[in-house]
C-alpha positions as CSV (number, residue, x, y, z in Angstrom):
1,X,-58.9,-41.1,70.2
2,X,-59.3,-41.4,74.0
3,X,-60.5,-37.7,75.4
4,X,-59.1,-36.6,72.1
5,X,-55.6,-38.2,72.6
6,X,-54.6,-40.5,69.6
7,X,-54.1,-44.1,70.8
8,X,-52.6,-45.4,67.6
9,X,-54.2,-48.0,65.3
10,X,-55.0,-50.4,68.1
11,X,-57.6,-53.1,68.5
12,X,-58.6,-53.9,70.9
13,X,-58.3,-51.0,73.0
14,X,-58.4,-51.6,76.6
15,X,-59.0,-49.2,79.7
16,X,-59.2,-49.0,83.6
17,X,-62.3,-46.8,84.4
18,X,-61.8,-44.3,86.9
19,X,-63.2,-41.0,85.3
20,X,-65.6,-40.5,82.5
21,X,-64.2,-41.3,79.0
22,X,-64.8,-40.0,75.4
23,X,-63.7,-43.1,73.2
24,X,-63.6,-42.3,69.1
25,X,-62.5,-44.6,66.7
26,X,-61.2,-43.7,63.0
27,X,-61.1,-45.9,60.0
28,X,-59.6,-45.6,56.5
29,X,-59.7,-47.2,53.3
30,X,-57.2,-50.0,52.6
31,X,-56.5,-48.5,49.0
32,X,-54.0,-45.3,48.6
33,X,-53.2,-43.0,45.5
34,X,-50.0,-42.0,43.8
35,X,-50.1,-39.3,41.1
36,X,-47.3,-40.0,38.3
37,X,-46.6,-37.2,35.6
38,X,-44.3,-36.9,33.1
39,X,-43.3,-33.6,31.1
40,X,-42.5,-33.1,27.4
41,X,-39.2,-35.3,26.5
42,X,-39.7,-38.7,27.8
43,X,-42.5,-41.2,29.7
44,X,-43.2,-42.3,33.1
45,X,-44.8,-45.7,33.5
46,X,-47.1,-46.3,34.8
47,X,-48.6,-42.8,34.4
48,X,-51.7,-40.9,35.8
49,X,-53.3,-41.9,39.0
50,X,-51.9,-45.0,40.5
51,X,-54.0,-47.3,43.0
52,X,-51.7,-48.7,45.6
53,X,-53.2,-51.2,48.5
54,X,-52.0,-50.1,52.0
55,X,-48.9,-51.3,52.9
56,X,-47.7,-52.2,49.4
57,X,-45.1,-51.2,47.0
58,X,-44.9,-49.4,43.8
59,X,-42.4,-48.8,41.1
60,X,-42.4,-46.1,38.5
61,X,-40.1,-46.5,35.2
62,X,-38.9,-43.1,34.1
63,X,-37.3,-43.0,30.4
64,X,-35.9,-39.9,28.1
65,X,-36.9,-39.8,24.6
66,X,-33.8,-39.7,22.0
67,X,-31.7,-36.5,22.3
68,X,-33.3,-36.0,25.9
69,X,-32.2,-36.6,29.2
70,X,-33.8,-36.7,32.7
71,X,-33.4,-33.4,34.3
72,X,-35.3,-33.7,37.4
73,X,-37.4,-36.1,39.4
74,X,-39.7,-34.6,42.0
75,X,-41.3,-36.8,44.6
76,X,-43.8,-35.5,47.0
77,X,-42.8,-31.8,46.3
78,X,-38.8,-32.8,46.7
79,X,-36.8,-32.4,43.6
80,X,-34.0,-35.3,43.4
81,X,-31.9,-33.9,40.5
82,X,-31.4,-35.3,37.2
83,X,-31.0,-39.0,36.8
84,X,-29.7,-41.2,34.0
85,X,-32.1,-42.8,31.9
86,X,-33.7,-45.4,32.2
87,X,-34.7,-44.5,35.8
88,X,-36.6,-46.4,38.3
89,X,-38.4,-45.2,41.7
90,X,-40.3,-47.4,43.8
91,X,-42.6,-46.3,46.7
92,X,-42.1,-48.9,49.3
93,X,-44.8,-49.8,52.4
94,X,-47.4,-47.2,51.0
95,X,-49.1,-46.1,53.9
96,X,-50.2,-42.6,52.3
97,X,-50.8,-40.9,49.1
98,X,-47.9,-39.7,47.0
99,X,-47.1,-37.7,43.8
100,X,-44.0,-38.2,41.4
101,X,-43.2,-36.0,38.4
102,X,-40.5,-36.4,35.9
103,X,-38.8,-33.2,33.9
104,X,-36.7,-33.8,30.6
105,X,-34.6,-31.3,28.8
106,X,-33.2,-31.8,25.5
107,X,-29.5,-32.1,24.9
108,X,-27.7,-28.8,23.8
109,X,-24.2,-27.8,22.5
110,X,-22.4,-24.3,22.9
111,X,-20.8,-22.5,19.9
112,X,-18.2,-19.7,21.2
113,X,-17.7,-17.0,18.7
114,X,-14.8,-14.6,18.9
115,X,-13.4,-12.1,16.5
116,X,-9.8,-10.4,16.0
117,X,-9.1,-6.7,15.5
118,X,-10.9,-5.3,12.8
119,X,-14.4,-6.6,12.3
120,X,-17.3,-8.3,14.3
121,X,-18.9,-11.6,14.3
122,X,-22.7,-12.0,15.0
123,X,-24.1,-13.2,17.3
124,X,-20.8,-12.6,19.5
125,X,-21.8,-14.2,22.8
126,X,-21.9,-18.2,23.2
127,X,-24.8,-19.7,21.6
128,X,-26.6,-23.1,23.3
129,X,-27.8,-24.6,20.3
130,X,-30.4,-27.8,20.6
131,X,-28.8,-31.1,19.3
132,X,-29.6,-31.4,15.6
133,X,-30.5,-27.7,15.0
134,X,-28.5,-25.5,13.0
135,X,-26.8,-21.9,13.9
136,X,-25.5,-19.1,11.5
137,X,-22.8,-16.6,12.3
138,X,-22.3,-13.2,10.3
139,X,-18.8,-11.8,9.8
140,X,-18.6,-8.2,9.3
141,X,-15.0,-6.3,8.4
142,X,-15.2,-2.8,9.4
143,X,-14.4,-0.1,7.0
144,X,-10.4,-0.5,6.5
145,X,-10.6,-3.9,6.8
146,X,-11.3,-7.1,5.0
147,X,-11.9,-10.7,6.1
148,X,-8.6,-12.4,6.3
149,X,-9.5,-16.1,7.4
150,X,-12.6,-17.9,9.3
151,X,-11.4,-20.8,11.7
152,X,-14.2,-23.4,12.8
153,X,-13.0,-25.7,15.5
154,X,-9.5,-24.5,14.6
155,X,-9.8,-25.3,10.7
156,X,-9.5,-22.6,8.0
157,X,-12.7,-22.0,6.2
158,X,-11.2,-19.2,3.9
159,X,-12.4,-15.5,3.8
160,X,-16.0,-16.1,4.2
161,X,-18.6,-13.9,5.3
162,X,-21.2,-16.3,6.7
163,X,-21.0,-19.9,8.2
164,X,-23.7,-22.3,9.4
165,X,-23.1,-25.1,11.9
166,X,-25.8,-27.8,10.4
167,X,-27.0,-30.7,12.7
168,X,-25.0,-29.7,15.8
169,X,-24.1,-32.6,17.8
170,X,-21.1,-31.2,19.8
171,X,-19.8,-27.7,20.9
172,X,-17.7,-26.0,18.6
173,X,-15.6,-22.5,18.4
174,X,-15.6,-20.0,15.5
175,X,-13.0,-17.5,15.2
176,X,-12.9,-14.6,12.6
177,X,-9.5,-12.8,11.7
178,X,-9.1,-9.5,9.6
179,X,-6.6,-7.5,7.7
180,X,-6.2,-4.0,7.0
181,X,-6.6,-3.1,3.7
182,X,-3.6,-1.5,1.9
183,X,-3.1,1.0,-0.9
184,X,-0.2,2.1,-3.2
185,X,1.1,5.4,-3.9
186,X,3.0,5.4,-7.1
187,X,6.0,8.2,-6.5
188,X,7.0,9.6,-10.1
189,X,10.5,10.9,-9.6
190,X,11.6,13.7,-12.1
191,X,14.6,15.2,-12.9
192,X,15.6,18.5,-10.6
193,X,14.6,17.0,-7.2
194,X,13.7,13.9,-5.0
195,X,10.4,13.0,-3.5
196,X,11.0,10.8,-0.3
197,X,10.1,8.4,0.4
198,X,10.7,7.0,-2.7
199,X,9.6,3.3,-2.4
200,X,10.0,0.2,-3.5
201,X,10.4,0.5,-7.2
202,X,8.6,3.6,-6.8
203,X,5.8,2.2,-5.1
204,X,4.9,3.0,-1.5
205,X,2.4,0.7,0.5
206,X,0.0,2.4,3.1
207,X,-2.7,1.0,5.5
208,X,-6.2,2.3,4.8
209,X,-7.1,5.2,6.9
210,X,-3.6,6.1,7.6
211,X,-1.5,9.3,6.6
212,X,1.3,9.2,4.2
213,X,3.5,12.2,4.0
214,X,6.1,13.1,1.1
215,X,8.8,15.5,1.3
216,X,9.6,17.2,-1.8
217,X,13.1,18.3,-2.2
218,X,14.7,20.2,-5.3
219,X,18.3,20.0,-6.3
220,X,20.6,23.0,-5.9
221,X,19.9,25.5,-8.3
222,X,16.1,24.1,-8.7
223,X,12.7,25.0,-7.3
224,X,9.5,23.2,-6.9
225,X,7.4,24.2,-9.8
226,X,4.4,22.1,-9.3
227,X,3.1,18.9,-7.3
228,X,0.7,16.8,-9.2
229,X,-1.5,14.7,-7.5
230,X,-3.3,11.8,-9.1
231,X,-2.8,13.7,-12.3
232,X,-4.3,17.1,-11.2
233,X,-2.0,20.1,-10.1
234,X,-2.2,20.8,-6.6
235,X,0.3,23.9,-6.5
236,X,3.5,24.2,-4.9
237,X,4.5,22.1,-1.6
238,X,7.6,21.2,0.1
239,X,5.8,18.5,2.0
240,X,2.6,16.8,0.8
241,X,0.3,14.5,2.6
242,X,-2.5,11.9,1.8
243,X,-4.8,11.7,5.0
244,X,-7.2,8.9,5.5
245,X,-6.2,6.8,2.6
246,X,-8.8,4.9,0.9
247,X,-7.6,4.4,-2.3
248,X,-4.5,4.2,-4.5
249,X,-2.8,7.6,-5.4
250,X,0.0,9.1,-7.6
251,X,2.4,11.8,-6.8
252,X,4.7,13.6,-8.9
253,X,6.8,16.9,-8.4
254,X,7.9,19.6,-11.2
255,X,11.2,20.8,-10.7
256,X,12.6,24.1,-13.0
257,X,16.0,25.7,-13.1
258,X,16.6,29.0,-14.4
259,X,16.0,29.6,-17.9
260,X,18.7,29.6,-20.4
261,X,17.8,32.5,-22.8
262,X,18.6,32.5,-26.7
263,X,16.8,33.8,-29.5
264,X,17.2,34.6,-33.1
265,X,15.7,37.2,-35.5
266,X,14.5,36.2,-39.1
267,X,16.9,39.0,-40.5
268,X,19.9,40.7,-39.0
269,X,20.6,43.4,-41.8
270,X,17.3,45.4,-42.7
271,X,16.2,48.6,-44.0
272,X,14.8,51.5,-41.5
273,X,11.2,50.5,-40.4
274,X,11.6,47.2,-41.9
275,X,9.8,44.0,-39.8
276,X,12.1,41.9,-37.9
277,X,10.7,39.0,-36.4
278,X,12.2,37.5,-33.1
279,X,12.1,33.9,-32.3
280,X,12.4,32.7,-28.9
281,X,14.5,29.6,-28.4
282,X,14.9,30.0,-24.5
283,X,15.3,26.4,-22.5
284,X,14.0,25.3,-19.0
285,X,10.4,26.4,-19.0
286,X,10.4,30.1,-19.0
287,X,7.0,31.6,-18.0
288,X,7.9,35.5,-18.9
289,X,9.8,37.3,-21.3
290,X,11.2,40.7,-21.6
291,X,12.9,42.0,-24.7
292,X,15.0,45.2,-25.0
293,X,15.8,46.2,-28.7
294,X,18.4,48.8,-28.0
295,X,16.6,51.8,-29.4
296,X,14.6,52.5,-26.3
297,X,11.8,50.0,-26.8
298,X,10.7,47.2,-24.8
299,X,8.2,44.5,-25.1
300,X,7.0,41.1,-23.1
301,X,5.7,39.3,-26.1
302,X,7.3,36.1,-26.7
303,X,7.9,36.3,-30.1
304,X,7.7,40.1,-31.1
305,X,8.0,41.7,-34.6
306,X,10.1,44.9,-34.3
307,X,10.6,48.1,-36.5
308,X,14.1,49.5,-36.3
309,X,13.3,53.3,-37.2
310,X,16.7,54.8,-37.3
311,X,20.2,53.5,-39.4
312,X,22.5,52.1,-37.0
313,X,23.7,48.9,-35.1
314,X,21.5,47.5,-32.3
315,X,22.2,45.3,-29.4
316,X,19.4,43.0,-28.4
317,X,18.8,41.6,-25.0
318,X,16.1,39.0,-23.8
319,X,15.5,38.6,-20.5
320,X,13.7,35.2,-19.6
321,X,11.8,34.3,-16.4
322,X,10.6,31.3,-14.4
323,X,9.9,30.2,-10.8
324,X,13.7,29.4,-10.4
325,X,14.9,32.9,-11.8
326,X,12.1,35.5,-10.5
327,X,14.7,38.5,-11.4
328,X,15.3,36.9,-14.6
329,X,18.3,35.5,-16.8
330,X,19.5,37.8,-19.6
331,X,20.9,36.7,-23.2
332,X,22.6,39.9,-25.0
333,X,23.3,39.7,-28.6
334,X,26.0,43.0,-29.2
335,X,25.2,44.9,-32.5
336,X,23.0,42.4,-33.6
337,X,20.9,44.3,-35.9
338,X,22.3,46.5,-38.4
339,X,19.9,48.7,-39.9
340,X,21.2,50.1,-43.2
341,X,20.3,51.8,-46.5
342,X,22.9,50.0,-48.4
343,X,22.1,46.8,-50.4
344,X,21.1,43.6,-48.6
345,X,21.6,40.5,-50.7
346,X,18.9,37.8,-50.2
347,X,17.4,34.6,-52.2
348,X,15.5,31.8,-52.1
349,X,15.4,28.3,-53.8
350,X,12.7,26.0,-54.5
351,X,15.3,23.5,-53.1
352,X,16.9,25.6,-50.7
353,X,18.5,23.3,-47.9
354,X,16.5,20.5,-49.5
355,X,17.8,17.6,-51.7
356,X,17.1,17.3,-55.6
357,X,18.3,14.8,-58.4
358,X,20.6,15.9,-61.1
359,X,19.1,17.4,-64.3
360,X,16.3,18.9,-62.3
361,X,16.0,22.9,-62.9
362,X,16.0,25.0,-59.8
363,X,14.6,28.5,-59.8
364,X,16.3,31.1,-57.7
365,X,14.3,34.1,-56.5
366,X,15.8,37.3,-55.4
367,X,14.7,38.6,-51.9
368,X,17.3,41.4,-51.6
369,X,16.4,44.9,-49.8
370,X,17.6,48.4,-50.7
371,X,17.9,47.2,-54.4
372,X,17.2,50.5,-55.9
373,X,19.7,51.3,-58.7
374,X,21.7,47.8,-57.7
375,X,23.3,45.2,-60.2
376,X,22.8,41.6,-59.7
377,X,25.0,38.5,-59.9
378,X,25.0,34.6,-59.3
379,X,27.7,32.0,-59.1
380,X,26.3,28.5,-58.6
381,X,29.4,26.4,-57.6
382,X,29.7,24.0,-60.2
383,X,32.0,25.9,-62.6
384,X,32.8,29.6,-63.9
385,X,29.2,30.2,-65.7
386,X,26.9,32.0,-63.9
387,X,24.1,34.9,-64.4
388,X,23.7,38.8,-63.9
389,X,19.7,38.8,-63.7
390,X,18.0,39.7,-60.6
391,X,16.1,36.0,-60.5
392,X,18.1,33.0,-62.3
393,X,17.6,29.2,-62.7
394,X,20.1,26.7,-63.1
395,X,20.4,22.7,-63.7
396,X,23.2,20.7,-61.7
397,X,24.0,17.6,-63.8
398,X,26.4,15.6,-61.2
399,X,25.8,14.8,-57.4
400,X,27.3,16.7,-55.0
401,X,27.0,19.6,-52.5
402,X,27.0,23.1,-54.2
403,X,27.2,26.7,-52.4
404,X,25.1,29.3,-54.5
405,X,26.7,33.1,-54.2
406,X,24.0,36.1,-54.8
407,X,25.7,39.1,-55.2
408,X,23.8,42.7,-55.1
409,X,25.9,46.0,-55.8
410,X,25.2,49.4,-56.0
411,X,28.2,50.6,-58.0
412,X,30.6,52.7,-56.5
413,X,28.6,52.7,-53.1
414,X,28.4,49.0,-51.5
415,X,28.0,45.7,-52.4
416,X,26.3,42.7,-50.6
417,X,26.6,38.7,-50.9
418,X,23.9,36.0,-49.7
419,X,24.7,32.1,-49.5
420,X,23.1,29.1,-49.4
421,X,23.7,25.3,-49.8
422,X,22.1,23.2,-52.7
423,X,22.4,19.3,-52.3
424,X,22.1,17.1,-55.7
425,X,21.4,13.5,-55.2
426,X,20.9,10.6,-57.4
427,X,19.5,7.0,-56.7
428,X,22.1,5.3,-54.5
429,X,24.3,2.2,-56.0
430,X,25.3,-0.4,-53.6
431,X,28.8,-1.5,-53.5
432,X,31.2,-2.9,-50.9
433,X,34.4,-4.3,-50.1
434,X,35.9,-6.5,-46.9
435,X,38.9,-7.9,-45.4
436,X,40.0,-10.1,-44.9
437,X,37.8,-12.4,-46.8
438,X,39.1,-15.8,-46.4
439,X,40.7,-17.2,-43.2
440,X,40.2,-19.8,-40.2
441,X,37.2,-19.8,-37.6
442,X,36.6,-17.8,-35.9
443,X,37.1,-15.2,-38.7
444,X,36.7,-11.6,-38.0
445,X,36.0,-9.4,-40.9
446,X,35.7,-5.9,-41.3
447,X,33.2,-4.8,-44.2
448,X,33.1,-1.2,-45.9
449,X,30.4,0.5,-47.8
450,X,31.5,2.0,-51.0
451,X,27.9,2.9,-52.4
452,X,27.4,5.6,-54.6
453,X,24.6,8.1,-54.4
454,X,24.6,9.4,-50.8
455,X,22.6,6.3,-49.2
456,X,21.1,7.3,-46.0
457,X,20.7,3.5,-44.6
458,X,22.0,0.2,-45.1
459,X,21.2,-3.5,-44.5
460,X,23.9,-6.2,-44.7
461,X,23.1,-9.9,-45.0
462,X,26.1,-11.7,-44.0
463,X,25.0,-15.1,-45.2
464,X,24.8,-16.9,-41.7
465,X,21.4,-15.6,-40.9
466,X,22.9,-12.4,-38.9
467,X,22.1,-8.9,-40.2
468,X,23.3,-5.4,-39.5
469,X,22.3,-1.9,-40.1
470,X,25.8,-0.4,-39.7
471,X,27.4,1.2,-42.5
472,X,30.5,-0.3,-42.0
473,X,29.7,-3.2,-39.6
474,X,32.4,-5.9,-38.0
475,X,31.2,-9.5,-38.2
476,X,32.5,-12.7,-36.6
477,X,31.9,-16.1,-38.8
478,X,32.0,-19.0,-36.4
479,X,31.6,-21.8,-38.7
480,X,33.4,-22.9,-41.7
481,X,32.0,-22.2,-45.2
482,X,31.4,-20.1,-48.2
483,X,29.2,-17.1,-47.3
484,X,27.2,-15.1,-49.8
485,X,27.2,-11.5,-48.6
486,X,24.7,-8.7,-49.8
487,X,24.1,-5.0,-49.2
488,X,21.2,-3.2,-49.4
489,X,21.1,0.8,-49.6
490,X,18.3,3.3,-49.1
491,X,17.8,7.0,-49.9
492,X,14.8,9.5,-50.5
493,X,15.9,8.6,-54.2
494,X,15.5,5.2,-54.1
495,X,17.4,1.9,-53.4
496,X,20.1,-0.8,-54.6
497,X,21.3,-4.3,-53.7
498,X,24.8,-5.8,-54.3
499,X,25.1,-9.4,-53.9
500,X,28.7,-11.3,-53.8
501,X,28.4,-14.9,-54.0
502,X,30.8,-16.8,-51.9
503,X,32.3,-13.8,-51.1
504,X,33.6,-15.0,-47.8
505,X,35.6,-18.2,-47.5
506,X,36.1,-19.8,-43.7
507,X,37.9,-23.0,-43.5
């Protein structure tokens, strides 16, 4: 420098002296330095402090490790951006110190998740995954949904709840689809009305969490008696709604029509103050009863016992009630009960209304009322012989149906009769005929039961592997041949078989 002003690196330096001068010469070493640094994921060669002779050049080779790339090269503080590996940078005509730094980044790929309506996927945002690493996604349906399918890169993986991408080397997508749960409501229709909707084959399919209402409409003359949901009564509704459905259900409606009252008394002719038992035979689900005995007495007992105090004829009325007949429906039997002091015939038999075989003694027991001073008589229905005792025994020797008559008489005042039927059976004896018994195929044959002893069931074997349980069947023979026919008959007394070899000829 001359008087503080640089004159450059000159040698020699000449001046013309016209004043004072202050000349200073500055000197520097002819060796310069370049500092080279490499970050994780690659190398720079040479690395460290590199000496360079003034004016010379120095090159540096930068190489990324496997799965990394050169993301930045900084030269003297200036970032030159990412470079392709391997990369070389040279400092030419070095006249000052320099520095160079290389930075590397591991390759990474993006996994993009998505989810349809009804659930979530976690994580839900795009994930950057270093090459070779793994990433796991969890699929969770909402309360009323299930996983329908999981698509990875567009390919179905099924209804899975987790998926892991292993050794990631490229971008991926993952998508979860969900489907709403459905439940079935079984609609049980019953006589007397309808439930709407009825569904397909009685099944209404609904979505989870939804509401489903059913309209309950009785037929004309009917009313809704009860609604039964999941086998439990819920009361009377004209519309019932299932809300927030999370399970299968059943629904049924019970309809009723007005009752049809009917009744019987165990005796319709009795002495005064004799107990009469009334049996209720009302149909269509009665819930309440009101009896009027015609003597000023009433009761709400279903099957009462009543005592008629005075002689006379009494009209009895039964009124039955249910939800369809709140005012009741009446059944009246005019002059139904006769209260009298005259004899009233009656009897029982050990086989009364029943079945006994021939030769068995039957005992007849008198149950007549008002019998003071009466005479008795019996007619057994199998001939003129009878009996004049209060109680009697009799033996029937032949099968048949016989009417037994029992007479009680108060001489010169009144008489009465009681009647019962006795059935006498014996072990059945099978027999049969048929017509025609021969002909060309197809041959239609009418079979006729001629069995004795009152059989109650029949079994035919037509000889061609076909059987029948009819008493008088018709059978068609399709093939030529001789057929053996058998008939088995059955009753409470036993059974019998009749077989006729070669009975039917088809040719």
